[in-house]
All heavy atoms as an XYZ file, in Angstrom:
873
protein
N       0.823     -1.199      0.027
C       0.003      0.028     -0.027
C       0.850      1.265      0.011
O       0.517      2.235     -0.650
C      -0.938      0.008      1.226
C      -2.015     -1.033      1.247
S      -3.191     -0.834     -0.068
C      -4.004      0.686      0.401
N       1.945      1.218      0.754
C       2.816      2.374      0.794
C       3.446      2.699     -0.500
O       3.554      3.851     -0.930
N       3.930      1.684     -1.201
C       4.577      1.901     -2.509
C       3.536      2.315     -3.535
O       3.828      3.168     -4.362
C       5.314      0.644     -2.960
O       4.435     -0.468     -3.015
C       6.487      0.322     -2.068
N       2.348      1.807     -3.452
C       1.245      2.205     -4.328
C       0.930      3.675     -4.117
O       0.706      4.438     -5.066
C       0.005      1.339     -4.122
C      -1.101      1.659     -5.056
C      -1.044      1.251     -6.374
C      -2.219      2.325     -4.612
C      -2.106      1.551     -7.247
C      -3.259      2.666     -5.508
C      -3.192      2.250     -6.810
N       0.931      4.093     -2.858
C       0.658      5.476     -2.508
C       1.796      6.403     -3.114
O       1.472      7.460     -3.611
C       0.596      5.662     -1.005
C       0.427      7.060     -0.547
C       1.403      7.269      0.613
C       1.561      8.652      1.028
N       2.559      9.473      0.330
N       3.025      5.975     -3.081
C       4.094      6.784     -3.583
C       4.013      6.911     -5.100
O       4.169      7.990     -5.608
C       5.474      6.153     -3.203
C       5.694      6.327     -1.694
C       6.598      6.793     -3.990
C       6.937      5.605     -1.186
N       3.643      5.805     -5.760
C       3.576      5.855     -7.234
C       2.411      6.630     -7.716
O       2.478      7.383     -8.718
C       3.595      4.379     -7.804
C       3.338      4.337     -9.262
C       4.905      3.692     -7.440
N       1.243      6.541     -7.069
C       0.026      7.123     -7.590
C      -0.247      8.521     -7.037
O      -1.123      9.182     -7.565
C      -1.222      6.236     -7.316
O      -1.327      6.033     -5.892
C      -1.062      4.960     -7.991
N       0.462      8.977     -6.031
C       0.402     10.322     -5.499
C      -0.924     10.733     -4.766
O      -1.170     11.946     -4.649
C       0.591     11.398     -6.624
C       1.934     11.329     -7.266
C       2.154     12.448     -8.223
O       1.897     13.607     -7.808
O       2.548     12.190     -9.369
N      -1.788      9.903     -4.276
C      -2.933     10.384     -3.536
C      -2.504     10.815     -2.111
O      -1.443     10.444     -1.658
C      -3.872      9.197     -3.456
C      -2.957      8.056     -3.491
C      -1.826      8.453     -4.370
N      -3.327     11.618     -1.463
C      -3.013     11.997     -0.056
C      -2.954     10.786      0.862
O      -3.641      9.798      0.665
C      -4.146     12.931      0.325
C      -4.785     13.327     -0.939
C      -4.556     12.251     -1.940
N      -2.132     10.845      1.873
C      -1.923      9.741      2.805
C      -3.212      9.372      3.555
O      -3.469      8.186      3.733
C      -0.801     10.113      3.789
C      -0.486      9.107      4.899
C       0.096      7.858      4.198
C       0.470      9.697      5.888
N      -4.002     10.373      3.881
C      -5.160     10.055      4.708
C      -6.219      9.238      4.016
O      -7.034      8.579      4.623
C      -5.827     11.364      5.259
C      -6.444     12.209      4.173
N      -5.735     13.140      3.396
C      -7.726     12.263      3.737
C      -6.537     13.695      2.565
N      -7.744     13.218      2.721
N      -6.195      9.196      2.650
C      -7.130      8.340      1.879
C      -6.901      6.874      2.214
O      -7.813      6.087      2.242
C      -6.988      8.637      0.375
C      -7.552     10.051      0.099
C      -7.668      7.570     -0.422
C      -7.437     10.430     -1.355
N      -5.672      6.524      2.505
C      -5.337      5.090      2.797
C      -5.348      4.836      4.291
O      -5.744      3.782      4.750
C      -4.013      4.743      2.202
C      -3.982      4.695      0.714
C      -3.354      5.723     -0.001
C      -4.664      3.718      0.000
C      -3.338      5.709     -1.363
C      -4.638      3.720     -1.369
C      -4.014      4.734     -2.013
O      -4.000      4.744     -3.408
N      -4.825      5.757      5.081
C      -4.634      5.546      6.517
C      -5.955      5.519      7.265
O      -6.239      4.628      8.065
C      -3.645      6.517      7.137
C      -2.282      6.338      6.539
C      -3.614      6.485      8.642
C      -1.563      5.059      7.015
N      -6.818      6.474      7.014
C      -8.085      6.607      7.747
C      -9.003      5.394      7.574
O      -9.465      4.852      8.576
C      -8.821      7.886      7.380
C      -8.215      9.189      7.932
C      -9.033     10.369      7.433
C      -8.159      9.112      9.451
N      -9.209      4.891      6.364
C     -10.019      3.627      6.246
C      -9.414      2.464      6.992
O     -10.099      1.668      7.622
C     -10.108      3.414      4.760
C      -9.866      4.692      4.137
C      -8.972      5.422      5.053
N      -8.085      2.355      6.950
C      -7.415      1.239      7.673
C      -7.654      1.322      9.154
O      -7.953      0.298      9.771
N      -7.463      2.511      9.732
C      -7.688      2.594     11.156
C      -9.198      2.511     11.532
O      -9.520      2.090     12.663
C      -7.096      3.878     11.729
C      -5.565      3.681     11.955
C      -4.616      4.165     11.073
C      -5.159      2.892     13.001
C      -3.315      3.955     11.252
C      -3.771      2.645     13.178
C      -2.862      3.206     12.332
O      -1.557      2.982     12.485
N     -10.059      2.893     10.624
C     -11.481      2.689     10.882
C     -11.808      1.203     10.901
O     -12.588      0.759     11.770
C     -12.359      3.364      9.809
C     -12.484      4.912      9.941
C     -13.190      5.492      8.747
C     -13.170      5.266     11.241
N     -11.230      0.450     10.054
C     -11.375     -1.017     10.077
C     -10.803     -1.588     11.378
O     -11.475     -2.411     11.999
C     -10.636     -1.687      8.863
C     -10.566     -3.206      9.021
C     -11.406     -1.332      7.590
N      -9.722     -1.061     11.814
C      -9.137     -1.494     13.108
C     -10.090     -1.210     14.269
O     -10.326     -2.122     15.139
C      -7.802     -0.809     13.388
C      -6.671     -1.491     12.783
O      -6.780     -2.590     12.280
O      -5.536     -0.807     12.753
N     -10.611     -0.045     14.293
C     -11.558      0.323     15.373
C     -12.830     -0.533     15.361
O     -13.253     -1.020     16.379
C     -11.896      1.839     15.273
C     -10.634      2.657     15.614
C     -13.062      2.163     16.197
C     -10.770      4.117     15.270
N     -13.409     -0.729     14.153
C     -14.564     -1.550     14.066
C     -14.304     -3.017     14.416
O     -15.076     -3.620     15.164
C     -15.177     -1.478     12.628
C     -15.720     -0.072     12.396
C     -16.235     -2.548     12.446
C     -16.063      0.236     10.975
N     -13.132     -3.515     14.014
C     -12.772     -4.897     14.379
C     -12.554     -5.007     15.857
O     -12.871     -6.056     16.494
C     -11.500     -5.312     13.667
C     -11.721     -5.762     12.235
C     -10.427     -6.251     11.653
O      -9.375     -5.589     11.713
N     -10.463     -7.457     11.133
N     -12.014     -3.991     16.519
C     -11.812     -4.018     17.966
C     -13.112     -4.232     18.743
O     -13.140     -4.968     19.708
C     -11.159     -2.688     18.382
O      -9.928     -2.545     17.710
C     -10.894     -2.711     19.904
N     -14.188     -3.646     18.242
C     -15.482     -3.837     18.929
C     -16.018     -5.248     18.815
O     -16.733     -5.711     19.692
C     -16.527     -2.837     18.446
C     -16.268     -1.407     18.913
C     -15.877     -0.420     18.001
C     -16.368     -1.083     20.260
C     -15.637      0.857     18.458
C     -16.163      0.197     20.689
C     -15.762      1.186     19.797
N     -15.702     -5.939     17.718
C     -16.266     -7.235     17.476
C     -15.332     -8.392     17.751
O     -15.731     -9.532     17.701
C     -16.750     -7.320     16.011
C     -17.938     -6.402     15.746
C     -17.744     -5.222     15.005
C     -19.185     -6.652     16.254
C     -18.745     -4.331     14.802
C     -20.274     -5.772     16.047
C     -20.008     -4.637     15.273
N     -14.098     -8.127     18.052
C     -13.099     -9.162     18.289
C     -13.235     -9.676     19.731
O     -13.676     -8.930     20.612
C     -11.694     -8.643     18.037
N     -12.804    -10.925     19.967
C     -12.746    -11.415     21.378
C     -11.858    -10.533     22.211
O     -10.772    -10.120     21.783
C     -12.192    -12.807     21.213
C     -12.471    -13.246     19.822
C     -12.436    -11.922     19.038
N     -12.302    -10.171     23.379
C     -11.593     -9.193     24.185
C     -10.200     -9.615     24.640
O      -9.342     -8.779     24.842
C     -12.447     -8.836     25.460
C     -13.809     -8.294     25.136
C     -13.747     -7.099     24.220
C     -15.155     -6.637     23.822
N     -15.181     -6.066     22.501
N      -9.973    -10.920     24.721
C      -8.638    -11.379     25.207
C      -7.550    -11.271     24.076
O      -6.393    -11.422     24.402
C      -8.724    -12.765     25.716
C      -9.209    -13.767     24.717
O      -9.702    -13.408     23.686
N      -9.107    -15.036     25.008
N      -7.945    -11.044     22.875
C      -7.016    -10.967     21.782
C      -6.599     -9.537     21.402
O      -5.588     -9.340     20.768
C      -7.477    -11.764     20.516
C      -6.331    -12.158     19.596
C      -8.491    -10.917     19.738
C      -5.544    -13.258     20.137
N      -7.359     -8.579     21.861
C      -7.139     -7.187     21.444
C      -5.794     -6.664     21.833
O      -5.062     -6.069     20.994
C      -8.278     -6.267     21.942
C      -9.575     -6.657     21.254
C      -7.951     -4.811     21.739
C     -10.814     -5.972     21.839
N      -5.319     -6.897     23.086
C      -3.991     -6.407     23.395
C      -2.863     -7.048     22.526
O      -1.925     -6.399     22.138
C      -3.793     -6.797     24.825
C      -5.163     -6.993     25.447
C      -5.982     -7.440     24.251
N      -3.032     -8.326     22.243
C      -2.063     -9.007     21.383
C      -2.042     -8.425     19.968
O      -0.975     -8.252     19.414
C      -2.331    -10.506     21.305
C      -1.432    -11.338     20.389
C      -0.060    -11.362     20.958
C      -2.015    -12.700     20.198
N      -3.213     -8.144     19.460
C      -3.327     -7.558     18.102
C      -2.607     -6.241     18.031
O      -1.858     -5.994     17.109
C      -4.773     -7.459     17.691
N      -2.897     -5.343     18.982
C      -2.277     -4.028     18.958
C      -0.777     -4.085     19.220
O      -0.016     -3.317     18.726
C      -2.981     -3.071     19.918
C      -4.235     -2.518     19.290
C      -5.479     -3.173     19.404
C      -4.209     -1.350     18.521
C      -6.626     -2.678     18.808
C      -5.328     -0.842     17.911
C      -6.562     -1.507     18.039
O      -7.673     -1.024     17.454
N      -0.343     -5.048     20.041
C       1.049     -5.242     20.268
C       1.745     -5.766     19.028
O       2.885     -5.383     18.780
C       1.270     -6.198     21.431
C       2.707     -6.195     21.912
O       3.357     -5.162     21.887
N       3.235     -7.343     22.308
N       1.050     -6.569     18.218
C       1.689     -7.050     16.984
C       1.926     -5.917     15.980
O       2.837     -5.919     15.222
C       0.819     -8.172     16.364
O      -0.386     -7.580     15.841
N       1.075     -4.884     16.055
C       1.267     -3.707     15.259
C       2.512     -2.953     15.672
O       3.275     -2.414     14.858
N       2.741     -2.903     16.980
C       3.930     -2.248     17.516
C       5.216     -3.002     17.225
O       6.261     -2.427     17.024
N       5.111     -4.292     17.246
C       6.287     -5.149     17.013
C       6.810     -4.990     15.602
O       8.015     -5.059     15.361
C       5.950     -6.648     17.315
C       7.035     -7.576     16.840
C       5.743     -6.826     18.824
N       5.926     -4.734     14.670
C       6.363     -4.603     13.288
C       7.191     -3.367     13.066
O       7.943     -3.302     12.062
C       5.154     -4.590     12.319
O       4.345     -3.444     12.669
C       4.373     -5.820     12.385
N       7.137     -2.393     13.941
C       7.936     -1.200     13.770
C       9.205     -1.364     14.628
O       9.493     -0.510     15.468
C       7.141      0.040     14.190
O       6.646     -0.124     15.501
C       5.945      0.277     13.224
N       9.928     -2.404     14.380
C      11.112     -2.707     15.184
C      12.325     -2.037     14.578
O      12.238     -1.304     13.563
C      11.310     -4.206     15.241
O      11.659     -4.703     13.957
N      13.487     -2.385     15.115
C      14.716     -1.778     14.663
C      15.131     -2.261     13.279
O      15.968     -1.629     12.629
C      15.885     -2.091     15.635
O      15.958     -3.531     15.762
C      15.610     -1.503     16.991
N      14.582     -3.342     12.796
C      14.875     -3.803     11.459
C      13.905     -3.221     10.434
O      14.264     -2.817      9.353
C      14.829     -5.358     11.419
C      14.982     -5.934     10.022
C      15.869     -5.964     12.334
N      12.613     -3.199     10.789
C      11.603     -2.793      9.823
C      11.720     -1.298      9.472
O      11.556     -0.945      8.275
C      10.181     -3.102     10.357
O      10.141     -4.503     10.746
C       9.111     -2.816      9.395
N      11.868     -0.485     10.436
C      11.813      0.963     10.190
C      12.873      1.387      9.173
O      12.591      2.090      8.207
C      11.927      1.755     11.480
C      12.140      3.239     11.260
C      10.693      1.542     12.314
N      14.163      1.003      9.337
C      15.125      1.429      8.333
C      14.853      0.833      6.946
O      15.050      1.522      5.941
C      16.509      0.871      8.879
C      16.240      0.630     10.311
C      14.798      0.310     10.473
N      14.383     -0.407      6.888
C      14.135     -0.986      5.587
C      12.941     -0.309      4.865
O      13.043      0.009      3.722
C      13.865     -2.493      5.722
C      15.157     -3.240      6.105
C      13.297     -3.107      4.458
C      14.962     -4.691      6.445
N      11.852     -0.079      5.576
C      10.704      0.587      4.994
C      11.042      2.000      4.634
O      10.648      2.505      3.595
C       9.471      0.472      5.938
C       8.358      1.277      5.444
C       9.065     -0.966      6.103
N      11.759      2.673      5.516
C      12.143      4.046      5.211
C      13.072      4.150      4.001
O      12.869      5.033      3.131
C      12.873      4.678      6.411
O      12.009      4.553      7.574
C      13.212      6.118      6.171
N      14.038      3.237      3.894
C      14.899      3.223      2.702
C      14.122      2.913      1.446
O      14.387      3.459      0.394
C      16.002      2.181      2.918
N      13.154      2.003      1.569
C      12.310      1.694      0.402
C      11.537      2.910     -0.053
O      11.510      3.232     -1.243
C      11.333      0.515      0.711
C      10.274      0.248     -0.335
C      10.932     -0.440     -1.504
C       9.161     -0.620      0.287
N      10.941      3.630      0.869
C      10.182      4.788      0.523
C      11.022      5.911     -0.059
O      10.650      6.516     -1.044
N      12.173      6.158      0.563
C      13.103      7.200      0.052
C      13.663      6.819     -1.293
O      13.705      7.672     -2.216
C      14.213      7.388      1.033
C      13.867      8.048      2.352
C      15.012      8.105      3.273
C      13.299      9.442      2.148
N      14.040      5.542     -1.485
C      14.587      5.119     -2.767
C      13.569      5.165     -3.874
O      13.816      5.640     -4.998
N      12.332      4.706     -3.596
C      11.308      4.714     -4.603
C      10.895      6.140     -5.023
O      10.758      6.456     -6.159
C      10.094      3.915     -4.139
C       8.903      3.788     -5.118
C       9.345      3.081     -6.332
C       7.765      3.071     -4.440
N      10.644      6.947     -3.981
C      10.230      8.315     -4.334
C      11.290      9.139     -4.969
O      10.979     10.048     -5.758
C       9.685      8.996     -3.069
O      10.677      9.114     -2.090
N      12.580      8.890     -4.672
C      13.627      9.646     -5.305
C      13.867      9.213     -6.729
O      14.454      9.937     -7.580
C      14.954      9.554     -4.531
O      15.432      8.222     -4.515
N      13.434      7.981     -7.102
C      13.553      7.502     -8.462
C      12.459      7.982     -9.438
O      12.586      7.813    -10.615
C      13.665      5.995     -8.469
O      12.425      5.415     -8.130
N      11.374      8.528     -8.828
C      10.293      9.038     -9.623
C      10.498     10.539     -9.832
O      10.596     11.293     -8.856
C       8.930      8.772     -8.964
C       8.702      7.251     -8.819
C       7.783      9.371     -9.727
C       7.508      6.874     -8.006
N      10.570     11.055    -11.053
C      10.856     12.449    -11.285
C       9.727     13.355    -10.666
O       8.570     13.055    -10.782
C      10.881     12.591    -12.817
C      11.071     11.171    -13.327
C      10.508     10.248    -12.277
N      10.185     14.418    -10.078
C       9.234     15.395     -9.521
C       8.655     15.042     -8.192
O       7.779     15.740     -7.757
N       9.121     14.023     -7.535
C       8.627     13.627     -6.244
C       9.527     14.115     -5.120
O      10.756     14.200     -5.296
C       8.445     12.108     -6.129
C       7.539     11.514     -7.223
C       6.135     12.138     -7.282
N       5.458     12.092     -6.027
C       4.580     11.154     -5.668
N       4.273     10.220     -6.530
N       3.955     11.195     -4.548
N       8.995     14.329     -3.956
C       9.772     14.765     -2.797
C       9.921     13.577     -1.849
O       8.952     13.124     -1.242
C       9.053     15.926     -2.076
C       9.888     16.437     -0.911
O      10.869     15.909     -0.486
N       9.435     17.594     -0.403
N      11.103     12.992     -1.755
C      11.323     11.822     -0.933
C      10.942     11.985      0.538
O      10.416     11.096      1.197
C      12.802     11.533     -1.035
C      13.227     12.193     -2.304
C      12.353     13.349     -2.440
N      11.089     13.197      1.089
C      10.744     13.469      2.497
C       9.242     13.405      2.700
O       8.763     12.877      3.738
C      11.258     14.845      2.952
N       8.488     13.850      1.766
C       7.028     13.837      1.884
C       6.412     12.527      1.495
O       5.460     12.017      2.147
C       6.373     14.965      1.039
C       6.658     16.392      1.464
C       6.043     17.359      0.467
C       6.123     16.660      2.857
N       6.942     11.908      0.472
C       6.376     10.640     -0.015
C       6.705      9.482      0.913
O       5.915      8.539      0.970
C       6.891     10.301     -1.438
C       6.321     11.264     -2.459
O       5.247     11.809     -2.198
O       6.990     11.478     -3.457
N       7.789      9.554      1.611
C       8.174      8.458      2.510
C       7.430      8.548      3.863
O       7.416      7.533      4.622
N       6.786      9.668      4.096
C       6.060      9.850      5.368
C       4.836      8.930      5.404
O       4.043      8.878      4.451
C       5.625     11.293      5.472
C       4.935     11.622      6.749
C       5.682     11.699      7.950
C       3.565     11.811      6.808
C       5.015     12.017      9.131
C       2.921     12.066      7.991
C       3.647     12.175      9.132
N       4.634      8.263      6.445
C       3.471      7.452      6.655
C       3.637      5.940      6.348
O       2.722      5.151      6.592
N       4.771      5.607      5.788
C       4.956      4.170      5.420
C       5.035      3.289      6.688
O       4.621      2.139      6.615
C       6.223      3.998      4.570
C       6.191      4.656      3.196
C       7.484      4.344      2.473
C       5.016      4.193      2.421
N       5.570      3.759      7.741
C       5.637      2.965      8.989
C       4.259      2.756      9.541
O       3.968      1.705     10.123
C       6.577      3.684     10.023
C       7.963      3.893      9.421
C       6.638      2.865     11.264
C       8.649      2.649      8.927
N       3.353      3.726      9.332
C       1.970      3.532      9.790
C       1.310      2.391      9.055
O       0.530      1.638      9.597
C       1.171      4.831      9.518
N       1.603      2.233      7.746
C       1.120      1.042      7.034
C       1.669     -0.230      7.594
O       0.985     -1.193      7.675
C       1.457      1.143      5.534
C       0.679      2.163      4.767
C       1.292      3.194      4.122
C      -0.700      2.058      4.656
C       0.532      4.137      3.418
C      -1.446      2.940      3.959
C      -0.825      3.996      3.301
N       2.923     -0.193      7.963
C       3.596     -1.412      8.465
C       2.948     -1.872      9.800
O       2.914     -3.045     10.064
C       5.130     -1.140      8.671
N       2.449     -0.918     10.579
C       1.855     -1.310     11.892
C       0.318     -1.502     11.739
O      -0.287     -2.152     12.593
C       2.114     -0.266     12.900
O       1.510      0.940     12.576
N      -0.255     -1.049     10.647
C      -1.678     -1.130     10.471
C      -2.146     -2.552     10.131
O      -3.081     -3.126     10.737
C      -2.158     -0.117      9.434
C      -3.571     -0.121      9.028
C      -4.419      0.392     10.150
C      -3.736      0.717      7.796
N      -1.504     -3.139      9.178
C      -2.014     -4.425      8.639
C      -1.846     -5.632      9.577
O      -2.705     -6.517      9.587
C      -1.435     -4.698      7.253
C      -1.992     -3.739      6.256
C      -1.218     -2.747      5.717
C      -3.314     -3.822      5.876
C      -1.744     -1.811      4.852
C      -3.822     -2.925      4.946
C      -3.040     -1.897      4.442
N      -0.828     -5.711     10.370
C      -0.747     -6.800     11.374
C      -1.899     -6.791     12.357
O      -2.422     -7.806     12.781
C       0.580     -6.618     12.065
C       1.467     -5.900     11.119
C       0.526     -5.017     10.378
N      -2.306     -5.551     12.720
C      -3.466     -5.415     13.661
C      -4.732     -5.952     12.980
O      -5.507     -6.770     13.565
C      -3.661     -3.948     14.085
C      -2.455     -3.459     14.818
C      -4.929     -3.810     14.985
C      -2.457     -1.995     15.105
N      -4.955     -5.586     11.732
C      -6.134     -6.041     11.017
C      -6.091     -7.542     10.864
O      -7.145     -8.253     11.023
C      -6.209     -5.371      9.608
C      -6.515     -3.885      9.767
C      -7.248     -6.021      8.700
C      -6.428     -3.095      8.434
N      -4.951     -8.087     10.566
C      -4.813     -9.554     10.346
C      -5.079    -10.325     11.638
O      -5.831    -11.309     11.600
C      -3.401     -9.882      9.820
O      -3.184     -9.135      8.653
C      -3.253    -11.362      9.512
N      -4.508     -9.952     12.747
C      -4.668    -10.667     14.006
C      -6.120    -10.557     14.491
O      -6.727    -11.541     14.919
C      -3.695    -10.168     15.056
C      -4.006    -10.748     16.435
C      -2.276    -10.492     14.671
N      -6.685     -9.365     14.409
C      -8.099     -9.241     14.782
C      -9.021    -10.034     13.858
O      -9.988    -10.653     14.326
C      -8.530     -7.752     14.793
C      -7.935     -6.889     15.895
C      -8.337     -5.456     15.693
C      -8.364     -7.371     17.248
N      -8.719     -9.995     12.566
C      -9.545    -10.783     11.619
C      -9.482    -12.265     11.903
O     -10.485    -12.997     11.857
N      -8.269    -12.772     12.163
C      -8.101    -14.170     12.496
C      -8.806    -14.563     13.761
O      -9.469    -15.643     13.854
C      -6.605    -14.569     12.549
C      -6.380    -16.009     12.881
C      -6.567    -16.938     11.945
C      -5.980    -16.399     14.138
C      -6.373    -18.310     12.172
C      -5.847    -17.741     14.432
C      -5.973    -18.708     13.469
O      -5.817    -20.025     13.721
N      -8.748    -13.708     14.753
C      -9.454    -13.958     16.012
C     -10.946    -13.952     15.813
O     -11.662    -14.824     16.386
C      -9.074    -12.930     17.062
N     -11.469    -13.067     15.005
C     -12.884    -13.031     14.734
C     -13.314    -14.303     13.973
O     -14.352    -14.908     14.258
C     -13.283    -11.794     13.923
C     -13.192    -10.559     14.694
C     -13.348     -9.296     13.845
O     -12.677     -9.193     12.841
N     -14.231     -8.437     14.259
N     -12.509    -14.694     12.987
C     -12.868    -15.947     12.235
C     -12.808    -17.138     13.125
O     -13.722    -17.991     13.097
C     -11.860    -16.066     11.098
C     -12.036    -17.348     10.307
N     -13.133    -17.547      9.473
C     -11.315    -18.490     10.294
C     -13.060    -18.762      8.938
N     -11.961    -19.324      9.413
N     -11.795    -17.233     14.004
C     -11.664    -18.425     14.912
C     -12.862    -18.447     15.851
O     -13.412    -19.516     16.131
C     -10.376    -18.345     15.713
O      -9.278    -18.426     14.817
N     -13.281    -17.303     16.356
C     -14.399    -17.215     17.287
C     -15.672    -17.649     16.576
O     -16.502    -18.373     17.145
C     -14.515    -15.810     17.838
C     -15.599    -15.610     18.859
N     -15.508    -16.207     20.124
C     -16.721    -14.916     18.805
C     -16.620    -15.897     20.797
N     -17.341    -15.139     20.025
N     -15.838    -17.193     15.335
C     -17.036    -17.578     14.571
C     -17.091    -19.069     14.307
O     -18.142    -19.704     14.439
C     -17.009    -16.813     13.234
C     -18.162    -17.161     12.347
C     -19.455    -16.743     12.477
C     -18.143    -17.983     11.202
N     -20.222    -17.271     11.467
C     -19.425    -18.043     10.651
C     -17.109    -18.699     10.554
C     -19.749    -18.799      9.544
C     -17.443    -19.421      9.420
C     -18.711    -19.434      8.928
N     -15.944    -19.676     13.954
C     -15.893    -21.099     13.682
C     -16.201    -21.892     15.016
O     -16.901    -22.891     15.002
C     -14.543    -21.504     13.152
C     -14.326    -23.009     13.157
C     -14.354    -20.983     11.719
N     -15.653    -21.419     16.123
C     -15.923    -22.036     17.440
C     -17.402    -21.989     17.753
O     -17.944    -23.052     18.215
C     -15.099    -21.325     18.480
C     -15.198    -21.934     19.819
C     -14.386    -21.175     20.884
O     -13.362    -20.577     20.496
O     -14.778    -21.160     22.049
N     -18.045    -20.867     17.556
C     -19.461    -20.777     17.816
C     -20.264    -21.655     16.903
O     -21.276    -22.295     17.335
C     -19.965    -19.338     17.668
C     -19.526    -18.311     18.720
C     -19.980    -16.921     18.314
C     -20.062    -18.751     20.097
N     -19.864    -21.803     15.684
C     -20.535    -22.671     14.704
C     -20.480    -24.121     15.148
O     -21.425    -24.871     15.096
C     -19.984    -22.449     13.301
C     -20.733    -23.133     12.208
C     -20.122    -22.745     10.873
C     -20.851    -23.455      9.747
N     -20.263    -23.111      8.420
N     -19.287    -24.547     15.601
C     -19.091    -25.943     16.051
C     -19.947    -26.188     17.297
O     -20.568    -27.231     17.439
C     -17.611    -26.208     16.315
C     -16.859    -26.230     15.023
C     -17.382    -27.484     17.125
C     -15.328    -26.263     15.123
N     -19.987    -25.191     18.195
C     -20.794    -25.354     19.467
C     -22.269    -25.533     19.115
O     -22.979    -26.287     19.737
C     -20.560    -24.195     20.427
C     -19.250    -24.260     21.139
C     -19.063    -23.094     22.079
C     -17.720    -23.185     22.773
N     -17.539    -22.107     23.712
N     -22.745    -24.708     18.135
C     -24.166    -24.805     17.786
C     -24.488    -26.167     17.170
O     -25.538    -26.713     17.420
C     -24.478    -23.698     16.743
C     -24.789    -22.409     17.338
C     -25.389    -21.409     16.353
N     -24.645    -20.181     16.525
C     -24.038    -19.506     15.597
N     -24.019    -19.948     14.375
N     -23.419    -18.376     15.853
N     -23.574    -26.685     16.315
C     -23.775    -28.010     15.747
C     -23.838    -29.095     16.818
O     -24.642    -29.978     16.793
C     -22.722    -28.338     14.734
C     -22.829    -27.741     13.405
C     -21.815    -28.255     12.455
C     -22.013    -27.670     11.064
N     -20.984    -28.163     10.127
N     -22.879    -29.019     17.760
C     -22.889    -29.978     18.887
C     -24.126    -29.852     19.767
O     -24.694    -30.883     20.158
C     -21.630    -29.745     19.744
C     -20.365    -30.192     19.069
C     -19.161    -29.848     19.921
O     -19.230    -29.071     20.876
N     -18.029    -30.448     19.550
N     -24.634    -28.659     19.987
C     -25.806    -28.473     20.793
C     -27.033    -29.065     20.054
O     -27.886    -29.659     20.600
C     -26.008    -27.010     21.121
C     -27.138    -26.659     22.019
C     -27.193    -25.222     22.316
C     -28.374    -24.910     23.256
N     -28.488    -23.475     23.514
N     -27.060    -28.776     18.754
C     -28.168    -29.266     17.942
C     -28.135    -30.820     17.880
O     -29.181    -31.416     18.034
C     -28.013    -28.729     16.497
C     -29.223    -28.936     15.654
C     -28.938    -28.363     14.247
C     -29.946    -27.401     13.805
N     -29.772    -26.969     12.455
N     -26.981    -31.410     17.837
C     -26.812    -32.860     17.775
C     -27.222    -33.406     19.140
O     -27.890    -34.478     19.182
C     -25.371    -33.212     17.466
C     -25.242    -34.615     16.950
C     -23.845    -34.937     16.516
N     -23.267    -33.928     15.606
C     -22.071    -33.568     15.503
N     -21.154    -34.139     16.279
N     -21.605    -32.674     14.704
N     -26.873    -32.803     20.244
C     -27.207    -33.321     21.552
C     -28.707    -33.194     21.851
O     -29.227    -34.007     22.550
C     -26.383    -32.605     22.617
C     -24.926    -32.966     22.553
O     -24.552    -33.991     22.063
N     -24.083    -32.100     23.124
N     -29.315    -32.134     21.353
C     -30.736    -31.928     21.579
C     -31.555    -32.907     20.718
O     -32.678    -33.305     21.090
C     -31.164    -30.506     21.241
C     -30.696    -29.551     22.290
O     -30.328    -29.941     23.424
N     -30.621    -28.320     21.961
N     -31.021    -33.327     19.613
C     -31.740    -34.218     18.683
C     -31.712    -35.675     19.152
O     -32.477    -36.510     18.737
N     -30.732    -36.043     20.035
C     -30.565    -37.432     20.441
C     -31.370    -37.732     21.654
O     -31.819    -37.121     22.483
C     -29.066    -37.730     20.705
C     -28.863    -39.103     21.294
C     -28.305    -37.565     19.426
């Protein structure tokens, strides 16, 4: 998403705001015991290895495109790096919870029928 943003030139908030809205909505529907882990996974991705690599990618890509400002175009790429792990962990937790409820309903239905 970050590289797509650099190449196509839209404002950063067009990509960041919907992503964080998805995070907020998922937070309300996710199992409560997984929420701290999900948000921590977003923080873990911005480690000492990721930040220099993503920053170098953004600076290198934006400096290779004529007429682009590397300082402005590279801004916000770390926010993308922390956004998607949160979405993924919350989504997986929601899916697992849904599957667990479905299995419990089948078992309950089977036990009531016998």
